C-alpha positions, 0 to 999 in steps of 0.5 A: 499445512499445504496452501491448497488445504481448505481451512477449518472454520476456526482457522478461517475465523482466525485468518479473517481476524488477522487480515482485519486487525493488520488492515486496521493498523495499516489503514490507520497508519496510512491515514495518519501519514496522509493526514499530515500532507493535507494541511491548509495552504494559506499561500493563495491559489493551488498549482498542480504539484501541490496536488500531487499526494506525495505521502501516499506515493511514498507510502505505496512505494515503501509498502510494496518494497517491504511486502515484496522483500518479506515475501521473497525473504523471511516469509518465503517458505511460510504457508500463505494461510499462516496467521502471521503472514495473513496478518502482515502481508494481506492485512498490514500492507494491504491497509498501508498501501492504497492504489485506490486511495491514490486514484481518489486523490488524483481526481482533485489533480485532474481538475487542476491539470489533466497532464499532470494527472496522467504523469502522476498515474504513470509515475505511481505505476512505475514506482510500484514496479520499481519498488517490487523489483527492488524488493526482489533484488535484495534476495538474489 
């Protein structure tokens, strides 16, 4: 089916279910991974590098790389409305990666070190661009 075709109600319901199911799994995985990072620190005061959400930065990098790699490679010729593509890209990787979650975590860093917060924001944006670029390079 061409990508510009309107989905029938049953196809739309299936696409929504696929996106929600994939998003549920991706979000659970991200929550579990980021939960590992926020273990209590018994070593005294918090420094700004301790506030950097390293796991979320790594998760975003890997998610952007894999989504770009799949869209440029195995899923390249598939219809954007295909259920498997919606499940994997829109759902799973949409739930796994979280730039909005990253910026929520950066609020804690802002109160410890404003300059460090800006450095992490810049690093997060540049690493996302790098991950996308690397995913594209695998298929050239």
